N, CA, C and O atoms as a CHARMM CRD file, in Angstrom:
* protein
*
  332
    1    1 MET  N    124.79400 164.84600 156.29000 PROA 1      0.00000
    2    1 MET  CA   125.39000 163.70900 156.95400 PROA 1      0.00000
    3    1 MET  C    124.43300 162.50900 156.96300 PROA 1      0.00000
    4    1 MET  O    124.84000 161.37700 156.70200 PROA 1      0.00000
    5    2 MET  N    123.16400 162.77200 157.26700 PROA 2      0.00000
    6    2 MET  CA   122.18900 161.67600 157.31900 PROA 2      0.00000
    7    2 MET  C    122.00900 161.03400 155.94300 PROA 2      0.00000
    8    2 MET  O    121.74600 159.83600 155.83900 PROA 2      0.00000
    9    3 TYR  N    122.15300 161.83500 154.89500 PROA 3      0.00000
   10    3 TYR  CA   122.01600 161.26200 153.56000 PROA 3      0.00000
   11    3 TYR  C    123.11200 160.22900 153.29100 PROA 3      0.00000
   12    3 TYR  O    122.86200 159.21400 152.64000 PROA 3      0.00000
   13    4 LEU  N    124.31800 160.48200 153.78700 PROA 4      0.00000
   14    4 LEU  CA   125.40000 159.51100 153.61000 PROA 4      0.00000
   15    4 LEU  C    125.13600 158.24600 154.41900 PROA 4      0.00000
   16    4 LEU  O    125.40400 157.13700 153.95500 PROA 4      0.00000
   17    5 VAL  N    124.61200 158.41700 155.62700 PROA 5      0.00000
   18    5 VAL  CA   124.26900 157.25300 156.44700 PROA 5      0.00000
   19    5 VAL  C    123.21400 156.42400 155.72900 PROA 5      0.00000
   20    5 VAL  O    123.30700 155.19800 155.67100 PROA 5      0.00000
   21    6 ILE  N    122.20300 157.10800 155.17900 PROA 6      0.00000
   22    6 ILE  CA   121.13900 156.39800 154.46100 PROA 6      0.00000
   23    6 ILE  C    121.70800 155.67000 153.24800 PROA 6      0.00000
   24    6 ILE  O    121.32100 154.53700 152.96300 PROA 6      0.00000
   25    7 LEU  N    122.60500 156.30600 152.55100 PROA 7      0.00000
   26    7 LEU  CA   123.14800 155.73300 151.32400 PROA 7      0.00000
   27    7 LEU  C    123.99800 154.48800 151.58500 PROA 7      0.00000
   28    7 LEU  O    123.91700 153.51400 150.83700 PROA 7      0.00000
   29    8 PHE  N    124.80900 154.51600 152.63800 PROA 8      0.00000
   30    8 PHE  CA   125.75600 153.42500 152.85100 PROA 8      0.00000
   31    8 PHE  C    125.33400 152.41800 153.91900 PROA 8      0.00000
   32    8 PHE  O    125.72000 151.25200 153.84100 PROA 8      0.00000
   33    9 ALA  N    124.55500 152.83800 154.90900 PROA 9      0.00000
   34    9 ALA  CA   124.14600 151.92400 155.98500 PROA 9      0.00000
   35    9 ALA  C    122.78800 152.38700 156.51900 PROA 9      0.00000
   36    9 ALA  O    122.68800 152.93300 157.61700 PROA 9      0.00000
   37   10 SER  N    121.77000 152.16100 155.73500 PROA 10     0.00000
   38   10 SER  CA   120.45100 152.70200 156.06700 PROA 10     0.00000
   39   10 SER  C    119.86400 152.21400 157.39500 PROA 10     0.00000
   40   10 SER  O    119.13400 152.98200 158.02100 PROA 10     0.00000
   41   11 PRO  N    120.13100 150.98500 157.86900 PROA 11     0.00000
   42   11 PRO  CA   119.57500 150.61000 159.17400 PROA 11     0.00000
   43   11 PRO  C    120.08300 151.49000 160.32600 PROA 11     0.00000
   44   11 PRO  O    119.37400 151.69400 161.31200 PROA 11     0.00000
   45   12 ILE  N    121.29600 152.00400 160.20200 PROA 12     0.00000
   46   12 ILE  CA   121.84900 152.86500 161.25400 PROA 12     0.00000
   47   12 ILE  C    121.02100 154.13900 161.40100 PROA 12     0.00000
   48   12 ILE  O    120.88700 154.66500 162.50600 PROA 12     0.00000
   49   13 TYR  N    120.47100 154.63400 160.31000 PROA 13     0.00000
   50   13 TYR  CA   119.62200 155.82400 160.37200 PROA 13     0.00000
   51   13 TYR  C    118.45700 155.60000 161.33600 PROA 13     0.00000
   52   13 TYR  O    118.13000 156.48400 162.12800 PROA 13     0.00000
   53   14 PHE  N    117.83300 154.43000 161.27400 PROA 14     0.00000
   54   14 PHE  CA   116.68700 154.14900 162.13600 PROA 14     0.00000
   55   14 PHE  C    117.10700 153.89900 163.58000 PROA 14     0.00000
   56   14 PHE  O    116.32800 154.15900 164.49700 PROA 14     0.00000
   57   15 ILE  N    118.31500 153.40200 163.80000 PROA 15     0.00000
   58   15 ILE  CA   118.82200 153.25400 165.17000 PROA 15     0.00000
   59   15 ILE  C    118.99700 154.63700 165.79800 PROA 15     0.00000
   60   15 ILE  O    118.60500 154.86300 166.94200 PROA 15     0.00000
   61   16 VAL  N    119.58400 155.54900 165.04200 PROA 16     0.00000
   62   16 VAL  CA   119.79800 156.90900 165.54300 PROA 16     0.00000
   63   16 VAL  C    118.46500 157.58000 165.87000 PROA 16     0.00000
   64   16 VAL  O    118.36400 158.31000 166.85500 PROA 16     0.00000
   65   17 ARG  N    117.45200 157.33900 165.05600 PROA 17     0.00000
   66   17 ARG  CA   116.12800 157.94500 165.25500 PROA 17     0.00000
   67   17 ARG  C    115.26600 157.16800 166.26000 PROA 17     0.00000
   68   17 ARG  O    114.17700 157.61700 166.61600 PROA 17     0.00000
   69   18 LYS  N    115.74300 156.02000 166.71200 PROA 18     0.00000
   70   18 LYS  CA   115.02200 155.15100 167.65200 PROA 18     0.00000
   71   18 LYS  C    113.65300 154.74000 167.12500 PROA 18     0.00000
   72   18 LYS  O    112.65300 154.77200 167.84300 PROA 18     0.00000
   73   19 LYS  N    113.63400 154.35400 165.85800 PROA 19     0.00000
   74   19 LYS  CA   112.43300 153.81800 165.20600 PROA 19     0.00000
   75   19 LYS  C    112.66400 152.32500 165.01600 PROA 19     0.00000
   76   19 LYS  O    113.17200 151.89700 163.97900 PROA 19     0.00000
   77   20 TRP  N    112.29300 151.53600 166.01300 PROA 20     0.00000
   78   20 TRP  CA   112.68400 150.13500 166.05300 PROA 20     0.00000
   79   20 TRP  C    111.95600 149.28100 165.01900 PROA 20     0.00000
   80   20 TRP  O    112.56100 148.38100 164.43700 PROA 20     0.00000
   81   21 GLY  N    110.68500 149.53900 164.78000 PROA 21     0.00000
   82   21 GLY  CA   109.96500 148.77200 163.76700 PROA 21     0.00000
   83   21 GLY  C    110.53900 149.00000 162.37300 PROA 21     0.00000
   84   21 GLY  O    110.73300 148.05900 161.60400 PROA 21     0.00000
   85   22 ALA  N    110.80400 150.26200 162.06300 PROA 22     0.00000
   86   22 ALA  CA   111.40900 150.59300 160.77500 PROA 22     0.00000
   87   22 ALA  C    112.82500 150.02300 160.67700 PROA 22     0.00000
   88   22 ALA  O    113.27200 149.62200 159.60300 PROA 22     0.00000
   89   23 PHE  N    113.52400 149.99300 161.81700 PROA 23     0.00000
   90   23 PHE  CA   114.87200 149.41000 161.82800 PROA 23     0.00000
   91   23 PHE  C    114.83400 147.93700 161.45200 PROA 23     0.00000
   92   23 PHE  O    115.65700 147.47600 160.66100 PROA 23     0.00000
   93   24 VAL  N    113.88300 147.19600 162.01400 PROA 24     0.00000
   94   24 VAL  CA   113.77900 145.76300 161.71400 PROA 24     0.00000
   95   24 VAL  C    113.48600 145.55300 160.22800 PROA 24     0.00000
   96   24 VAL  O    114.12800 144.73100 159.57400 PROA 24     0.00000
   97   25 LEU  N    112.52000 146.29400 159.70100 PROA 25     0.00000
   98   25 LEU  CA   112.16900 146.17000 158.28100 PROA 25     0.00000
   99   25 LEU  C    113.35300 146.52600 157.39200 PROA 25     0.00000
  100   25 LEU  O    113.66200 145.81100 156.43800 PROA 25     0.00000
  101   26 ASN  N    114.00700 147.62400 157.70700 PROA 26     0.00000
  102   26 ASN  CA   115.12900 148.05600 156.88800 PROA 26     0.00000
  103   26 ASN  C    116.30300 147.10400 157.00900 PROA 26     0.00000
  104   26 ASN  O    117.01600 146.88500 156.03000 PROA 26     0.00000
  105   27 SER  N    116.52100 146.53500 158.18000 PROA 27     0.00000
  106   27 SER  CA   117.60900 145.57000 158.35700 PROA 27     0.00000
  107   27 SER  C    117.36800 144.32200 157.51200 PROA 27     0.00000
  108   27 SER  O    118.30100 143.76700 156.93200 PROA 27     0.00000
  109   28 ILE  N    116.12000 143.89000 157.44800 PROA 28     0.00000
  110   28 ILE  CA   115.79400 142.72900 156.60900 PROA 28     0.00000
  111   28 ILE  C    116.10100 143.03800 155.14500 PROA 28     0.00000
  112   28 ILE  O    116.71900 142.23000 154.45200 PROA 28     0.00000
  113   29 LEU  N    115.67200 144.19800 154.68100 PROA 29     0.00000
  114   29 LEU  CA   115.94500 144.58100 153.29100 PROA 29     0.00000
  115   29 LEU  C    117.44800 144.69900 153.03600 PROA 29     0.00000
  116   29 LEU  O    117.94900 144.24600 152.00700 PROA 29     0.00000
  117   30 TYR  N    118.15100 145.30300 153.96900 PROA 30     0.00000
  118   30 TYR  CA   119.58900 145.48600 153.81500 PROA 30     0.00000
  119   30 TYR  C    120.32900 144.14500 153.82900 PROA 30     0.00000
  120   30 TYR  O    121.26700 143.93800 153.05800 PROA 30     0.00000
  121   31 PHE  N    119.89900 143.23400 154.71400 PROA 31     0.00000
  122   31 PHE  CA   120.51200 141.90800 154.75600 PROA 31     0.00000
  123   31 PHE  C    120.25100 141.15700 153.45100 PROA 31     0.00000
  124   31 PHE  O    121.15000 140.51100 152.91500 PROA 31     0.00000
  125   32 LEU  N    119.01700 141.24200 152.94000 PROA 32     0.00000
  126   32 LEU  CA   118.71500 140.60100 151.65800 PROA 32     0.00000
  127   32 LEU  C    119.57400 141.17400 150.54000 PROA 32     0.00000
  128   32 LEU  O    120.01700 140.45100 149.64900 PROA 32     0.00000
  129   33 ALA  N    119.80000 142.47100 150.59800 PROA 33     0.00000
  130   33 ALA  CA   120.65000 143.10600 149.58400 PROA 33     0.00000
  131   33 ALA  C    122.07300 142.55800 149.64700 PROA 33     0.00000
  132   33 ALA  O    122.66700 142.22100 148.62300 PROA 33     0.00000
  133   34 LEU  N    122.60500 142.47600 150.85400 PROA 34     0.00000
  134   34 LEU  CA   123.97200 141.96500 150.99900 PROA 34     0.00000
  135   34 LEU  C    124.07000 140.48600 150.64200 PROA 34     0.00000
  136   34 LEU  O    125.06500 140.04700 150.06400 PROA 34     0.00000
  137   35 ALA  N    123.03400 139.71900 150.98800 PROA 35     0.00000
  138   35 ALA  CA   123.06200 138.27900 150.74200 PROA 35     0.00000
  139   35 ALA  C    122.90400 137.94300 149.26200 PROA 35     0.00000
  140   35 ALA  O    123.43500 136.93200 148.80200 PROA 35     0.00000
  141   36 THR  N    122.18800 138.77100 148.51500 PROA 36     0.00000
  142   36 THR  CA   121.90300 138.44300 147.11300 PROA 36     0.00000
  143   36 THR  C    122.64300 139.33400 146.12200 PROA 36     0.00000
  144   36 THR  O    122.30800 139.34100 144.93700 PROA 36     0.00000
  145   37 ILE  N    123.62700 140.07300 146.57500 PROA 37     0.00000
  146   37 ILE  CA   124.34200 140.98800 145.68100 PROA 37     0.00000
  147   37 ILE  C    125.06700 140.22800 144.55900 PROA 37     0.00000
  148   37 ILE  O    125.26000 140.76300 143.46700 PROA 37     0.00000
  149   38 LEU  N    125.45700 139.01200 144.82900 PROA 38     0.00000
  150   38 LEU  CA   126.19500 138.25000 143.81800 PROA 38     0.00000
  151   38 LEU  C    125.27700 137.55500 142.81100 PROA 38     0.00000
  152   38 LEU  O    125.74500 137.08200 141.77500 PROA 38     0.00000
  153   39 PHE  N    123.99100 137.49000 143.09900 PROA 39     0.00000
  154   39 PHE  CA   123.05500 136.78800 142.22300 PROA 39     0.00000
  155   39 PHE  C    122.40400 137.73400 141.23000 PROA 39     0.00000
  156   39 PHE  O    121.29700 138.22000 141.45800 PROA 39     0.00000
  157   40 PHE  N    123.08600 137.99100 140.14100 PROA 40     0.00000
  158   40 PHE  CA   122.53500 138.74000 139.01700 PROA 40     0.00000
  159   40 PHE  C    122.06500 140.14200 139.39600 PROA 40     0.00000
  160   40 PHE  O    121.14600 140.67100 138.77100 PROA 40     0.00000
  161   41 GLY  N    122.66300 140.73600 140.38300 PROA 41     0.00000
  162   41 GLY  CA   122.31900 142.09900 140.74900 PROA 41     0.00000
  163   41 GLY  C    120.99800 142.24400 141.47400 PROA 41     0.00000
  164   41 GLY  O    120.49700 143.36100 141.60900 PROA 41     0.00000
  165   42 ILE  N    120.41400 141.14900 141.94500 PROA 42     0.00000
  166   42 ILE  CA   119.15300 141.23600 142.67400 PROA 42     0.00000
  167   42 ILE  C    119.34500 142.04200 143.95200 PROA 42     0.00000
  168   42 ILE  O    118.41800 142.70200 144.42100 PROA 42     0.00000
  169   43 GLY  N    120.54000 141.98600 144.50800 PROA 43     0.00000
  170   43 GLY  CA   120.84000 142.73100 145.72500 PROA 43     0.00000
  171   43 GLY  C    120.67200 144.22500 145.54900 PROA 43     0.00000
  172   43 GLY  O    120.31400 144.92700 146.49400 PROA 43     0.00000
  173   44 VAL  N    120.92900 144.71700 144.34600 PROA 44     0.00000
  174   44 VAL  CA   120.76400 146.14800 144.08200 PROA 44     0.00000
  175   44 VAL  C    119.30100 146.55100 144.26900 PROA 44     0.00000
  176   44 VAL  O    119.01700 147.63600 144.77700 PROA 44     0.00000
  177   45 PHE  N    118.38600 145.69500 143.86700 PROA 45     0.00000
  178   45 PHE  CA   116.95900 145.96100 144.04300 PROA 45     0.00000
  179   45 PHE  C    116.61600 146.10100 145.52500 PROA 45     0.00000
  180   45 PHE  O    115.93700 147.04800 145.92100 PROA 45     0.00000
  181   46 PHE  N    117.08600 145.15600 146.34500 PROA 46     0.00000
  182   46 PHE  CA   116.80700 145.21700 147.78100 PROA 46     0.00000
  183   46 PHE  C    117.50200 146.40600 148.43800 PROA 46     0.00000
  184   46 PHE  O    116.95900 147.02000 149.35700 PROA 46     0.00000
  185   47 TRP  N    118.70400 146.72700 147.96600 PROA 47     0.00000
  186   47 TRP  CA   119.42000 147.88200 148.49700 PROA 47     0.00000
  187   47 TRP  C    118.64900 149.16300 148.17400 PROA 47     0.00000
  188   47 TRP  O    118.52200 150.04300 149.02600 PROA 47     0.00000
  189   48 LEU  N    118.13900 149.26900 146.95500 PROA 48     0.00000
  190   48 LEU  CA   117.35200 150.44900 146.58500 PROA 48     0.00000
  191   48 LEU  C    116.07800 150.55400 147.42800 PROA 48     0.00000
  192   48 LEU  O    115.66900 151.65400 147.80100 PROA 48     0.00000
  193   49 LEU  N    115.45700 149.42000 147.72700 PROA 49     0.00000
  194   49 LEU  CA   114.28300 149.44300 148.60500 PROA 49     0.00000
  195   49 LEU  C    114.65200 149.94200 150.00600 PROA 49     0.00000
  196   49 LEU  O    113.92500 150.74500 150.58900 PROA 49     0.00000
  197   50 ALA  N    115.77000 149.47100 150.53900 PROA 50     0.00000
  198   50 ALA  CA   116.20000 149.89700 151.87400 PROA 50     0.00000
  199   50 ALA  C    116.53300 151.38500 151.89100 PROA 50     0.00000
  200   50 ALA  O    116.12600 152.10400 152.80400 PROA 50     0.00000
  201   51 VAL  N    117.25900 151.84000 150.89800 PROA 51     0.00000
  202   51 VAL  CA   117.62900 153.26300 150.82600 PROA 51     0.00000
  203   51 VAL  C    116.38900 154.11900 150.59000 PROA 51     0.00000
  204   51 VAL  O    116.25200 155.19000 151.18100 PROA 51     0.00000
  205   52 GLY  N    115.49200 153.65700 149.73600 PROA 52     0.00000
  206   52 GLY  CA   114.25800 154.39700 149.48500 PROA 52     0.00000
  207   52 GLY  C    113.39600 154.51100 150.72800 PROA 52     0.00000
  208   52 GLY  O    112.80700 155.55900 150.98900 PROA 52     0.00000
  209   53 HSD  N    113.32300 153.43800 151.49000 PROA 53     0.00000
  210   53 HSD  CA   112.55300 153.43900 152.73200 PROA 53     0.00000
  211   53 HSD  C    113.11600 154.46200 153.71500 PROA 53     0.00000
  212   53 HSD  O    112.36100 155.25100 154.28400 PROA 53     0.00000
  213   54 ALA  N    114.41600 154.45700 153.91800 PROA 54     0.00000
  214   54 ALA  CA   115.04200 155.39700 154.84300 PROA 54     0.00000
  215   54 ALA  C    114.96000 156.82700 154.31400 PROA 54     0.00000
  216   54 ALA  O    114.70700 157.76100 155.07600 PROA 54     0.00000
  217   55 GLY  N    115.17200 156.99500 153.02100 PROA 55     0.00000
  218   55 GLY  CA   115.08700 158.33300 152.42900 PROA 55     0.00000
  219   55 GLY  C    113.69100 158.91900 152.52400 PROA 55     0.00000
  220   55 GLY  O    113.52400 160.10900 152.79000 PROA 55     0.00000
  221   56 TRP  N    112.69300 158.08300 152.30600 PROA 56     0.00000
  222   56 TRP  CA   111.30100 158.53700 152.41900 PROA 56     0.00000
  223   56 TRP  C    111.01700 158.99700 153.85300 PROA 56     0.00000
  224   56 TRP  O    110.36600 160.01900 154.06900 PROA 56     0.00000
  225   57 HSD  N    111.50900 158.23500 154.81900 PROA 57     0.00000
  226   57 HSD  CA   111.29600 158.57500 156.21900 PROA 57     0.00000
  227   57 HSD  C    111.98300 159.89400 156.57600 PROA 57     0.00000
  228   57 HSD  O    111.38900 160.73600 157.24900 PROA 57     0.00000
  229   58 LEU  N    113.21500 160.08000 156.13800 PROA 58     0.00000
  230   58 LEU  CA   113.93600 161.32200 156.40500 PROA 58     0.00000
  231   58 LEU  C    113.21500 162.50000 155.78100 PROA 58     0.00000
  232   58 LEU  O    113.06300 163.54500 156.41300 PROA 58     0.00000
  233   59 ARG  N    112.77400 162.33800 154.55500 PROA 59     0.00000
  234   59 ARG  CA   112.07900 163.41300 153.85900 PROA 59     0.00000
  235   59 ARG  C    110.78600 163.78600 154.58800 PROA 59     0.00000
  236   59 ARG  O    110.45600 164.96700 154.70300 PROA 59     0.00000
  237   60 THR  N    110.06500 162.79500 155.07500 PROA 60     0.00000
  238   60 THR  CA   108.83800 163.04000 155.83100 PROA 60     0.00000
  239   60 THR  C    109.14100 163.81300 157.10900 PROA 60     0.00000
  240   60 THR  O    108.42400 164.75300 157.45300 PROA 60     0.00000
  241   61 GLU  N    110.20100 163.42200 157.81200 PROA 61     0.00000
  242   61 GLU  CA   110.57800 164.13300 159.02900 PROA 61     0.00000
  243   61 GLU  C    110.95100 165.57700 158.73500 PROA 61     0.00000
  244   61 GLU  O    110.58000 166.47900 159.48700 PROA 61     0.00000
  245   62 LEU  N    111.67900 165.80300 157.65400 PROA 62     0.00000
  246   62 LEU  CA   112.06300 167.16900 157.29300 PROA 62     0.00000
  247   62 LEU  C    110.84200 168.01800 156.95300 PROA 62     0.00000
  248   62 LEU  O    110.77000 169.18200 157.34500 PROA 62     0.00000
  249   63 MET  N    109.89200 167.45200 156.23500 PROA 63     0.00000
  250   63 MET  CA   108.67500 168.20100 155.89300 PROA 63     0.00000
  251   63 MET  C    107.86500 168.52100 157.14200 PROA 63     0.00000
  252   63 MET  O    107.32200 169.62000 157.25800 PROA 63     0.00000
  253   64 GLN  N    107.77600 167.58200 158.07600 PROA 64     0.00000
  254   64 GLN  CA   107.04000 167.83200 159.31200 PROA 64     0.00000
  255   64 GLN  C    107.71300 168.92300 160.13900 PROA 64     0.00000
  256   64 GLN  O    107.03300 169.77500 160.71000 PROA 64     0.00000
  257   65 GLU  N    109.01200 168.90500 160.20600 PROA 65     0.00000
  258   65 GLU  CA   109.73800 169.93600 160.93900 PROA 65     0.00000
  259   65 GLU  C    109.54000 171.30600 160.30200 PROA 65     0.00000
  260   65 GLU  O    109.35300 172.29900 161.00600 PROA 65     0.00000
  261   66 GLN  N    109.58100 171.36300 158.98400 PROA 66     0.00000
  262   66 GLN  CA   109.37200 172.62600 158.29300 PROA 66     0.00000
  263   66 GLN  C    107.95000 173.14000 158.52700 PROA 66     0.00000
  264   66 GLN  O    107.75500 174.33600 158.74500 PROA 66     0.00000
  265   67 ALA  N    106.97300 172.26100 158.48500 PROA 67     0.00000
  266   67 ALA  CA   105.58300 172.66200 158.73100 PROA 67     0.00000
  267   67 ALA  C    105.41600 173.17000 160.15600 PROA 67     0.00000
  268   67 ALA  O    104.70500 174.14700 160.39000 PROA 67     0.00000
  269   68 ARG  N    106.07000 172.51000 161.10900 PROA 68     0.00000
  270   68 ARG  CA   106.00200 172.93700 162.51300 PROA 68     0.00000
  271   68 ARG  C    106.60700 174.32900 162.67500 PROA 68     0.00000
  272   68 ARG  O    106.04100 175.16700 163.37800 PROA 68     0.00000
  273   69 MET  N    107.74100 174.58600 162.04000 PROA 69     0.00000
  274   69 MET  CA   108.38400 175.89600 162.12900 PROA 69     0.00000
  275   69 MET  C    107.52100 176.97800 161.49500 PROA 69     0.00000
  276   69 MET  O    107.40500 178.08000 162.03100 PROA 69     0.00000
  277   70 MET  N    106.92200 176.66500 160.36200 PROA 70     0.00000
  278   70 MET  CA   106.05100 177.64600 159.70400 PROA 70     0.00000
  279   70 MET  C    104.83600 177.96300 160.56400 PROA 70     0.00000
  280   70 MET  O    104.42300 179.11900 160.65500 PROA 70     0.00000
  281   71 ALA  N    104.25900 176.94000 161.19800 PROA 71     0.00000
  282   71 ALA  CA   103.09400 177.15800 162.05400 PROA 71     0.00000
  283   71 ALA  C    103.46600 178.02000 163.25600 PROA 71     0.00000
  284   71 ALA  O    102.69200 178.89200 163.65000 PROA 71     0.00000
  285   72 GLN  N    104.61900 177.79400 163.83200 PROA 72     0.00000
  286   72 GLN  CA   105.05600 178.60500 164.96600 PROA 72     0.00000
  287   72 GLN  C    105.26700 180.05300 164.55500 PROA 72     0.00000
  288   72 GLN  O    104.87200 180.96700 165.27800 PROA 72     0.00000
  289   73 GLU  N    105.87900 180.26900 163.41400 PROA 73     0.00000
  290   73 GLU  CA   106.09100 181.63400 162.92300 PROA 73     0.00000
  291   73 GLU  C    104.76700 182.33100 162.63000 PROA 73     0.00000
  292   73 GLU  O    104.60300 183.51100 162.93900 PROA 73     0.00000
  293   74 MET  N    103.83300 181.61100 162.03900 PROA 74     0.00000
  294   74 MET  CA   102.52800 182.20400 161.74500 PROA 74     0.00000
  295   74 MET  C    101.78100 182.53600 163.02900 PROA 74     0.00000
  296   74 MET  O    101.13700 183.58100 163.11500 PROA 74     0.00000
  297   75 ALA  N    101.85900 181.66300 164.02500 PROA 75     0.00000
  298   75 ALA  CA   101.19900 181.92000 165.30300 PROA 75     0.00000
  299   75 ALA  C    101.80900 183.13200 165.98500 PROA 75     0.00000
  300   75 ALA  O    101.08600 183.95600 166.54500 PROA 75     0.00000
  301   76 LYS  N    103.13200 183.25200 165.94400 PROA 76     0.00000
  302   76 LYS  CA   103.79900 184.40000 166.53100 PROA 76     0.00000
  303   76 LYS  C    103.37700 185.68700 165.82700 PROA 76     0.00000
  304   76 LYS  O    103.12000 186.70500 166.46900 PROA 76     0.00000
  305   77 GLU  N    103.31000 185.62500 164.51300 PROA 77     0.00000
  306   77 GLU  CA   102.91200 186.80600 163.73700 PROA 77     0.00000
  307   77 GLU  C    101.46100 187.18800 164.00400 PROA 77     0.00000
  308   77 GLU  O    101.13300 188.37200 164.07600 PROA 77     0.00000
  309   78 MET  N    100.59800 186.20000 164.15100 PROA 78     0.00000
  310   78 MET  CA    99.18400 186.47400 164.44500 PROA 78     0.00000
  311   78 MET  C     99.02900 187.11000 165.82100 PROA 78     0.00000
  312   78 MET  O     98.19900 188.00200 165.99600 PROA 78     0.00000
  313   79 ARG  N     99.81700 186.66300 166.80500 PROA 79     0.00000
  314   79 ARG  CA    99.77000 187.25100 168.13800 PROA 79     0.00000
  315   79 ARG  C    100.24400 188.70200 168.11300 PROA 79     0.00000
  316   79 ARG  O     99.68600 189.55800 168.80000 PROA 79     0.00000
  317   80 LEU  N    101.27600 188.97100 167.31800 PROA 80     0.00000
  318   80 LEU  CA   101.77400 190.34500 167.22300 PROA 80     0.00000
  319   80 LEU  C    100.75900 191.24500 166.53500 PROA 80     0.00000
  320   80 LEU  O    100.59200 192.40100 166.92300 PROA 80     0.00000
  321   81 ASN  N    100.08200 190.72900 165.52400 PROA 81     0.00000
  322   81 ASN  CA    99.09400 191.54200 164.79600 PROA 81     0.00000
  323   81 ASN  C     97.82600 191.76500 165.62600 PROA 81     0.00000
  324   81 ASN  O     97.12100 192.75400 165.42800 PROA 81     0.00000
  325   82 LYS  N     97.54100 190.86100 166.54200 PROA 82     0.00000
  326   82 LYS  CA    96.35500 190.98300 167.39000 PROA 82     0.00000
  327   82 LYS  C     96.52600 192.11900 168.40400 PROA 82     0.00000
  328   82 LYS  O     95.56200 192.79900 168.75700 PROA 82     0.00000
  329   83 SER  N     97.74900 192.31200 168.85800 PROA 83     0.00000
  330   83 SER  CA    98.01300 193.31100 169.89900 PROA 83     0.00000
  331   83 SER  C     97.98300 194.71600 169.37600 PROA 83     0.00000
  332   83 SER  O     98.18700 195.66300 170.13600 PROA 83     0.00000
């Protein structure tokens, strides 16, 4: 679901995550994309930057969550092996 939000309205992704600085940056990129879409496809470049920014952030969050889960599982396993 978040991938669709990122693809079609990337600033909304940052509102949902309450990342206000990233929201401002992404909104600027998204606005530039919408404003310049008619000028020789320059808007596509800005849109790709906005989507890439949001996608990079989502991917980072997913990796951090996975690392946190792995660390918890390893800690649980170490406690069981200690006993």
